[in-house]
N, C-alpha and C positions, 0 to 999 in steps of 0.2 A: 384496579389494573395491576396485573402481576409484573414483577421485575423483568421477566423474560419478554413480555409483550411490550413494555416501555422501551427496552433496548432495541427490539426489532423495529418498533415505530420510529425511534430516533435514527437508526441506520437508514431506514427508507426515506425519511424526510431529508437527511443529510445528502443522500444521493441525488434527490430531486433538486436540492439547493445548489449542489455543484453544477448540475446541468443548467440551471436558470441563472446562476450568479457565478461566473468564472472567477478564478483567483485574481485579486487586484494586483496590478503591476507594481504598486508601492504599498508599503506598510502591511505586508502580509505577516501573520504570526510566525510562519516558518522562517521568513527572512530575519525576523527578530531573534529567533532561536539561533540562526546561523551567526548573527553578530555576537551573541553571547558565547557561542562555541569558539569563534575566532579569538575573542578576548581571553578566554581561558587557555586556549592553545598557546598564545603568546607568553603566558606565565608558566605553563607546565612543560612546554616542548623540550624534549631531549630525543635524540634518535634511538630510542629504546622502546621495546614492547611494553615494558612496565609503565612508562609514562603515558603511552598511548592507551593502555588498559585503564589507567586512572582517569584520563580525559573522557574516555567513552563511558566508564562506569558512573562518573559523577553526573554527566549530562543525561544519559538514558535513564539512570536511576531517578533523577529529578523529574523527568517527564512522566515516568510510571507512577511516582509518588503523587504528582499532581492529579493524575487520573484516579488514583485510589481515593484521594481526598474528595474529588468531585463525586465519585460514586457514594462515598460515605455521607456527604452532605445532602444527597438527594434521597436518602432512605425515607420511605414513607411519603414521598412527594413524587408520584409518578409523572405528573405533568412537567415538573422541573427536570426530572430524569430524562424524559423525551427531549426536552429542549437542549440540555447539556450534551446528550449523546449526538443529537443532530448537528449542533455547532462543532463538536469535535470531529465528526465525520466530514463536514464541509471543509474544515481546516486541513485535514490530512489528504483528502482526495485531490487528484489533479487531472481527471479525465477530460473535463471541459477545456482546461488550458492546453492540454496535449492536442486536442482536436483543433483548437483555435490556431495553434502554431503550425500544425501540419497542413491545415487548409490554406493558411497564408502562403506557405511555400508552394503548395500546389497551384494556387492562383497566379503567382509570379511566374512559375514555369509555363503555365498555359498562355500567358501573355508574352512569353519570350524574353522576360527580364531576368537574364541569367545572373548578372552581378548582384541584383537585389535578392534573388533567391539564395545565392551563396551566403550573403550576410544574414538573412532570415534563418537559414539553417543552423547558424551558430547558437540559436536559442534552444536547439534540440540535441545537438551532438557536440562532443569535445574534439572531434578530429579536425584537421586542417581542411577547410572548404574552399580555399582560394583558387584552386585549379580544377575543381570538379566540373564535369560536363552535366548536362541535364539528366542523363540516365544514372550517373553516379549520385547526383543529388536525390533522385527518386529512391535509389537503393538505401541511402542514408536515412531518409524519412521513414521508409517502411520498416527498417530495422529498429529505429528509435520508437516508432509507434508500437511495435510488437513488444519490445522490452519494457517500455514505460506503461503499457496497459497492465502488465503484471505489477511493476513497482509502484505505480501511482494510483491504481484502482483496486485490482483484485487482491493483492497481498494485504493491504490495510483492511479491506472489508472482511477478509477471512479472520484476521486477528481481532477485529472489532466484534464479529459474531461470536468468537470464542471467549474473549476476555473483556469486552466492553470498552469503556473509555481508556483504562490503562493500556489495553492492547493497541488501540488506535494511536495514542500519543507516544507510547514507547516505540512503536514501529516507525512512526514518522521521524522521531529523534534519531534512531539508529540509521535509517535510510539517508537522512540528511548528512549525518557524520560520515557515512561511507562516501557520499558525493564530494565531501570537503577534503577528507584526509585518506580515503581508502585507495590511494593510487600506488602503482608500482613504479616509484621513482626514488631518487636518492634521498629526498627529504622525508617521504612518508612510507618507505618500504617497511620500516620497523614500527614507527609511531602509529601508522594507520592500520597495522595488522589486525588489532582487535576489532576495530570498526568494520573492516572488510569482512572478517569472519562472522561477526554477529549479524551483519546484513545478509550474508549468504544463508545463515541458519534460518533467520526469520522469513526469508523469501522462498524457502523450499516448498511449503504447501501451496502458496499463492501461484508460484511459477508453474507447478504441475497442473493446478486447476485451470490456469490460463491456457496452457497447451491443450488440455482436454476440451475445453470449451471452444477454442479456435478450431480444433478438428471437428467437433460436433456441429458447429454453426457455420463453418466455411463451405465453399462450393465443392471441395474435394476431401472428404473426411479420410478416405483411404490413403491418399497422397500425403496428408498431414501426419498421420500416424507412422507411415513408412519413413518420411523424412526425419521425424523425431527419433525413431528407433535407430536409424542408420547414421545420422549426422550430428545429433546434439552433443555427443561426447567430445567431438572435436573442437567445440567452442571453448575459449578460455574461461568463460563464466559458467558455473554449474547450473545457474538459473536462467540466464539469457539464452543459453543453448537450446533447451527444449522449447522455449517460447518462440524464438526466431525460426527454428526449424519447422515448428508446427504451422506458423503463419506462412512460411515459404511454401510448404507442401499444400496447404489449404488453398492458396491463391495461385498455385501453378507457377511459382517464381523460383529463382535461384539467388539467394542472398550470400553474404560473405565475400571474401576477396581481400584486397590490400587496402589498408587505411593508414593515413599519415597523421601522427601526433607530434607536432613540433619537428624535431630532427629525428624522430623514431618512426619506422615503418613496421606495421604489423601485417603479416600475411595470415589471414584466417581461413579456416576450412570453409568450403562452399556448403551451403545448406539448401537442400531441395535440389530437384533435378529439372526444373522448368527453365523458362527463358529469363534473361536479366530484366529487372524492373524498368518500366517506362514511366514517364510522368503521370499518365492517367491511372497507374496502379496505386498512387498515393490515396486517391479517393476510395478505391476498393479496400485498401488496408484500414482506412479510417472507419469505413462502414462495418467491417468485420470487428474492429475494436469496440465499436459502440454496442454491437450485439453481445460481445463477450462481457462488457461492462454491465449490461442489463441482467444477463444471466447470473453473473457473480453477485450482484446485489440480491437476487432472489436466494442464492445459496447462503449468503450472509444472514439474511432474515431467518431462514430455516435453522441455521446454526444457533442463532441467538435464542430462538424459541426452544431449542433443545438444551442449550447450555446456560441460558441467562437466568434461570430460576434459582441458581445456587446462592447461598447467603454470602454477601460481600465480606471481605476481610474486615475484621474489627467490629462487626455487628454482634451484639449480645443477644442471646436467646431471650424471648419474652419472659417476664417475671410471672410466676404463678400467683394467682389471686388467693387470698386467704379464704378458706371454706366458710360459707355462710352458716350461721347458727339457726337451728330450728326454732321458730317462734313458740314460746311456752304457752300452752293452752291454760285457761283458768283452772286453778286447783292442782296443776301438775307440779312436781318437785322442780326446784330451780335448776338443778344440774341437768344439762342436755348434752347429747353427742353431736358432733359436727355432721352436717349433711354432705356426704361425699358422693360425687357423681358415679353412678353405676352400682352403688350399694343398695 
């Protein structure tokens, strides 16, 4: 089995595992990484970009190194390489958990349990949910589903297809650090700068692919592309903008508006030109996200088949065997020439 094929198989099995076995609510490896990151932050923190760069470099570098070691240890062991790649893919993906949380909010809205829906929504968004009505909750879920389809599924699969286990683990480390310290507030404006910028860079290809797939697989491809072209640049995030705009146009919705974060209110540009989301649109957004997830898995497999055959770092070229000597026939002189292939 070639290296490219074992990577592709591992990615495919990891995607299936994520669908069958959602992230555990406790003792998840990413949560363990977050604990380590918080401990290192308590020792390194200063409100400077240099300290933030060191914090990010140590943690992301450690994740990438772990991936390189895993790739090196599975050389010549295709079955083990499939298993390690599948496990890494399952660890970094969050598509099943995203759908679980989104459908939980949708169910509460359908049952008219608004207070419980507000509390459940805090699992998906960082904004203040205490005063949101049903339609505002639905908007928040659709926006989160769109953005996290890119962050939690498509972007890691793209890097996994291109770079294997190091790409998967490195991406998840960078994305987790951005969620922890990449905030524009007094504490993290400087310290979290490196984490936010690296996450933006790593998400560039995944976000564009997500926007394209949402346009191609949604009910209104032309509307999705138009909303992306017209509205995405007005979003404060260079990656969430294209994705949310494409989802909005594809579903015939209008996203964006005012969001409250503690004592701060953000007024974001509206994305799309349709109607405001209603509670039943949550299910539509989740169905589109699942189609995008499936298509991105196929793209990742194709990328791995195209790029996965390269020799991993640290692998030595095979040693040349010494040429065999020609058997001396009876009566021939003892000195012989080596038999060289092609001569």
